[in-house]
BADODO-413311 format. One line per field, with one value per residue: residue in one letter; x, z, y of N, C-alpha, C in turn; residue number from 1. Coordinates in pm, whole numbers, plus 50000, padded with zeros to 5 digits. Example, Ala and Ser with C-alpha at 12.3 -4.5 7.8 and 13.67 -1.06 7.14 Angstrom:
<sites>
markol a s
nx 51319 51285
nz 50780 50708
ny 49431 49775
cax 51230 51367
caz 50780 50714
cay 49550 49894
cx 51320 51290
cz 50780 50787
cy 49670 50003
lumke 1 2
</sites>
This chain:
<sites>
markol m n e e i y f h r e l l g y s k e m r f m e l i t i t g n d g s l p t e r e d k i d g p g l f p e f k t g s n e e k i f s h e r c l k f e k p v v f f s a r v h p g e v
nx 02132 01783 01645 01386 01387 01482 01761 01941 02211 02315 02566 02432 02533 02720 02738 02809 02991 03117 02999 02839 02565 02308 02123 01897 01744 01475 01281 01029 01109 00964 01073 01147 01327 01350 01518 01586 01758 01731 01728 01994 02027 02078 02228 02401 02645 02521 02521 02800 03088 03346 03659 03861 03935 03817 03677 03427 03367 03375 03134 02932 02732 02821 02627 02291 01977 01764 01480 01149 00817 00623 00449 00629 00780 00924 01150 01306 01544 01691 02046 02242 02268 02383 02437 02278
nz 84386 84347 84170 84058 84011 83748 83670 83538 83464 83290 83146 83061 82986 83021 83285 83287 83480 83423 83558 83625 83454 83475 83354 83483 83449 83593 83678 83724 83658 83493 83474 83183 83040 82784 82429 82283 82262 82381 82171 82070 82150 81953 81999 82047 82296 82425 82548 82577 82493 82662 82826 82828 83133 83270 83533 83467 83318 83531 83642 83479 83219 82895 82695 82570 82742 82807 82626 82731 82718 82855 83032 83060 83312 83399 83564 83704 83840 83995 84077 84105 84203 84157 83897 83609
ny 70051 70081 69844 69892 70155 70411 70565 70831 71038 71312 71541 71850 72082 72393 72680 73003 73065 72828 72613 72281 72203 72005 71741 71505 71240 71035 70777 70533 70189 69930 69677 69600 69752 69988 70016 70187 70520 70847 71118 71311 71673 71923 72245 72545 72509 72286 71929 71894 71733 71565 71489 71200 71094 71302 71519 71527 71277 71095 71155 71214 71076 70952 70860 70948 70920 70671 70581 70623 70573 70762 71020 71337 71525 71808 72003 72276 72467 72736 72727 72844 73123 73377 73373 73438
cax 02041 01689 01643 01280 01409 01588 01848 02035 02258 02406 02615 02341 02605 02816 02698 02911 03100 03171 02965 02800 02441 02279 01998 01862 01633 01463 01175 01016 01131 00878 01140 01163 01381 01360 01637 01594 01775 01652 01785 02095 01947 02151 02219 02519 02689 02462 02552 02932 03182 03438 03764 03885 03974 03809 03585 03285 03347 03364 03002 02804 02708 02819 02526 02153 01906 01657 01349 01034 00703 00563 00442 00695 00755 01006 01166 01438 01592 01829 02058 02393 02184 02481 02488 02145
caz 84346 84334 84008 84013 83979 83636 83703 83448 83468 83201 83181 82981 82948 83167 83337 83261 83551 83381 83668 83550 83407 83472 83319 83518 83454 83705 83634 83745 83574 83512 83452 83019 82987 82637 82396 82241 82401 82351 82065 82106 82118 81914 82007 82095 82425 82459 82542 82533 82486 82749 82815 82893 83265 83345 83647 83406 83289 83645 83721 83391 83092 82732 82637 82617 82857 82753 82575 82769 82635 82976 83045 83088 83401 83373 83624 83673 83962 83984 84178 84182 84227 84103 83783 83559
cay 70139 70009 69804 69964 70303 70404 70707 70863 71164 71368 71701 71946 72231 72460 72795 73102 73007 72719 72536 72186 72201 71853 71693 71405 71152 70949 70698 70394 70090 69828 69524 69590 69857 70004 69982 70337 70650 70989 71220 71442 71811 72029 72366 72573 72452 72170 71822 71884 71623 71564 71410 71093 71097 71440 71494 71529 71141 71058 71194 71192 70934 70969 70862 71021 70883 70545 70655 70589 70615 70815 71175 71386 71637 71928 72087 72385 72541 72827 72677 72929 73280 73497 73364 73451
cx 01928 01649 01466 01285 01504 01636 01948 02102 02350 02419 02522 02450 02676 02700 02824 03024 03133 03130 02865 02655 02407 02130 01975 01747 01610 01299 01141 01051 01017 00916 01184 01204 01362 01514 01708 01649 01728 01743 01874 02009 02081 02159 02371 02560 02601 02501 02728 03004 03319 03523 03793 03969 03912 03704 03480 03279 03343 03207 02920 02815 02750 02750 02400 02076 01817 01546 01228 00929 00589 00553 00576 00712 00877 01060 01320 01433 01718 01914 02199 02296 02263 02469 02274 02111
cz 84360 84204 83965 83968 83847 83680 83604 83440 83337 83202 83011 82920 83075 83159 83288 83366 83545 83520 83589 83555 83403 83427 83370 83524 83559 83670 83679 83642 83601 83504 83326 83036 82844 82584 82312 82315 82316 82240 82138 82062 82057 81939 82066 82275 82489 82484 82513 82550 82592 82741 82851 83008 83336 83442 83574 83358 83418 83695 83580 83276 82945 82665 82676 82684 82779 82755 82611 82723 82767 82927 83099 83220 83415 83501 83616 83816 83944 84103 84210 84155 84174 83963 83715 83404
cy 70047 69971 69848 70082 70316 70529 70706 71018 71212 71531 71775 72058 72300 72604 72888 73104 72880 72591 72405 72239 72066 71843 71520 71309 71035 70903 70574 70312 69951 69676 69514 69704 69885 70027 70133 70431 70780 71072 71313 71612 71885 72153 72398 72548 72323 72018 71813 71774 71673 71465 71302 71101 71201 71389 71478 71334 71058 71017 71148 71059 71027 70918 70913 70864 70760 70646 70596 70643 70640 70951 71212 71511 71722 71992 72160 72452 72657 72810 72786 73077 73410 73455 73347 73438
lumke 1 2 3 4 5 6 7 8 9 10 11 12 13 14 15 16 17 18 19 20 21 22 23 24 25 26 27 28 29 30 31 32 33 34 35 36 37 38 39 40 41 42 43 44 45 46 47 48 49 50 51 52 53 54 55 56 57 58 59 60 61 62 63 64 65 66 67 68 69 70 71 72 73 74 75 76 77 78 79 80 81 82 83 84
</sites>
């Protein structure tokens, strides 16, 4: 991966059909990464814990993404049309 790009993948939760709902952070990295991380958002089903050796552990980070002082653009898409 290009060192000028910061990419972080988190498990936001599960859909009704137990599919992954991901939170992906992509931003430019000017070479000085922040040390502070985003706060965990408390809510039913948000940022669930996952077991050691699970498929989730192979894909997602246990930690929140780094906290950049930049404007935020939020995209959301309905990936699974059968689920509402």
